[in-house]
N, C-alpha and C positions, 0 to 999 in steps of 0.2 A: 374668377367669375365676375362679370361686370353687370351692374344694375343701372337702369335709367334713373334719372332724378325723380321721376314720378313714382317709381317703385320704392326708392329709398325713403321717400317722404310718407309712405303709407304706414298706417298703424298695423302692427303684427297681430293677427288673429290666430289663435291656436287651432290646429287641425285635430278634430276629435275622432273622426271615423278612421278605422284601420281596415281597409278593404283588400284582402289578399286576392291573388289570382284564383280563378276557378280551377279546381283540380281536373286534370285530364288523365285518361287511362293510358298507362304505359307498362307494357309487359306484365300485366296482371296486377298492377298497383295503381292507386290514385295519387298523382303527383301534382303539387303546386309548383309549377316551373317558374323559377326566378332567374336562373342563369343557364347558359348554353349546356353546362355539364349535367343539367337536370333532364336533358332530352334523350330518350331512347326509343328505338323501334325500327322495324323493317317494313318497307312499303314500296309500292310501284307507282309510276306516273308516266304520262306521255307528254312530249313536247313537239313543237312544229316550228319551222322557220317562217320568216316573213312572207316569202312567195308561196309557202305551203307546198314546196316541191318535195320535201322529205320530212320524215317523222322519226322520233326517238322514244323508245321505251327504256326508262331508267329504273333500276332497282337499287335501293340503298339499305344497308344494315347499320344503324347508328347505335353506338354504345357510349354512354356518358358524354354525349354531345359530339363525338368524333365518328366520322365515317370509317367503319372497319372493313366494309365490303361494298363493291359497286359492280353492277352488271349493266353494260351499255349495249343496247340492241338498236340498230338503225335500219331504215327502210327508204328506198326511193331516190337516193342521191349518192353517186359514187364517192364524192369527197367526204361524206359523213363517216365512212368506215375508217378513214385515216384520223378524223377528228375523234372518233370513239376510241381509237387506240391511245391517243393522247389523254383523253378523259379518264381512261382506266388507270393511268399513272397519276394523273393530277388529283383526282377526287379522294382516294383512300388516304387516311391520315389527317385530313382537314376537318375542322369543325364544320357543322352545317352552315354556320354564318360565313366562314371563310369560303366554303364551296359556293354559296349563293352569290358571292361577290368575286368569284374567280372566273376568268374568261376561259371556258372549256372549248374554245375554237368555233364550234358549230352552234348556230343560234337555236336549232332544234334541241340540242343537248342542254344549252343554257335555259331554255324555256321549261324543259322537263325538270331541271334542278329547281326552278322557281315553284313549279307545281308540287314537287315533293316536299319542299321546305314548308309550304302551307299545310300539307297533310300532317307532316311530322310534328310541327310545333303546336298544332291544335289537337294532337292525340288521335288523328284519324288514320292510324297505321294498321297494317295487316296483323301485327302482333300485339295490338292494344290489350287484349285480354288473354294473352299467352303467358303463363307464369315464367319469369326469367327470359322471356323473349325467344328468339330463334338463334341458333348457333351460327357463327361465321361459316359460310359455305352454303347456307340455306338458299341463297340467290341462284345457285346452280340448278336447283330443283326446277326452275322455270324452263330449263333447257332439255330436261329428260336425259336418258342414258347416253345418247349420242352427242350431248352438249352442242346442240344446234338450235337456233331460234325457230320457233314455230311460225312458218311462213305460208301464206296462201296467195297465189298469184293467178288471177282470172282476167280474161279479156273477152269483150263481146262487141259486136256491131249489129245494128238493125238489119243490115243487108245479109250478113253471113252467120249471125248467131254467136253463141258462146264458145270460148276455148278455155279448157282447164289446163293450166301450165304447171302449177306446183301446189301440192296439198301438204298438210301436216305430215302425211305418211311418206312423202317424197316427191321426186321429180317425175312429172307425168310424161310417160312415153307415148301413150295412145288413149284415145277416148272411143268408147263403143256406142254405136247408134242402133236404135231399133228400126222397124219397118217404116216408122213415121219420121225418121231422122232426128229423133230425140235421144239425148245422152242417157244411157242406162248404167254406165259404169266406166271405169278407167283402169289402165295398167300403169304401174309406177315402179321406180327403182328407189330403194332407200339408200341415199347417198352416204349417210353417216355409217350405216352398217357395212356398206360396200368398202368404204375407205378403211374402216377398222380391220376388215378382213385382209385387205391389201397390205396394210402396215404389218400384219402378223405373218406376211410372207406368202399369202395365197395368190395364185395367178389372177391378174386383173380381169381377164375374160370370165374365168370361173366365178370370181367374187361378184362380178356384175350379174351374171345369170342367176346365181343363188339368191340374190336380194331383189329380184323382180317379183312383184305380187299384183293382185288385182283387187278391185273394190266394186261392190254392186253386182249387177248381172252382166259383167263384161263378157263372160263366156257365151252369153246368148246373143251377142251383138250380130246384127245383119251386116253392118259396115263398120270398119275400124279406120280412124283418122289419126294422123300425126298432127297434134294441135299447133305445132310450130311451123309446119310446111304445107298443110293442106287446108 
């Protein structure tokens, strides 16, 4: 440690006040965090790249300062999926400080890591008041039984109106219109359920047909459109 001459010549005044860090809620406890190992919690956060072409939703489960579980979901940029694959290998096993300073390839994922770091170290996690936190594997609950990201894809123009392309329920096959040409429902196929059935040996055509459903008043539609081709 080096001190300037000005500091060396100063008179030493005793420090009287001992001001500990404010306690933060962590997994049902109040913790005065002083070291990385004092940090625990599961939380979610969203990041974006500089041109805002893509976004990342990141879920981390931190135990004793170490990332034990990471869920990386990306949207809007084809290269992000490959970056997410790398991030899913890079992040688990690192302390949150290491992860904050690790290049996880995609700027949106890096930004999500920054936002999560702030939430976690300030005690703003989803598990702040959950006794003993959430088990490793809780991140998968975001995906549901089919282990697929909840995605909504809609497109619209002033000239031709809206097109529903993908809902949380699945891939939209058709939209139903009433006599005023307003959408009153849609038909969709649940891709996750369909693929599960195919993997179990079911005929693909049968699996496809069995996992088609409708939403709203689709059966009352006066006109049916393929949103991708009409």
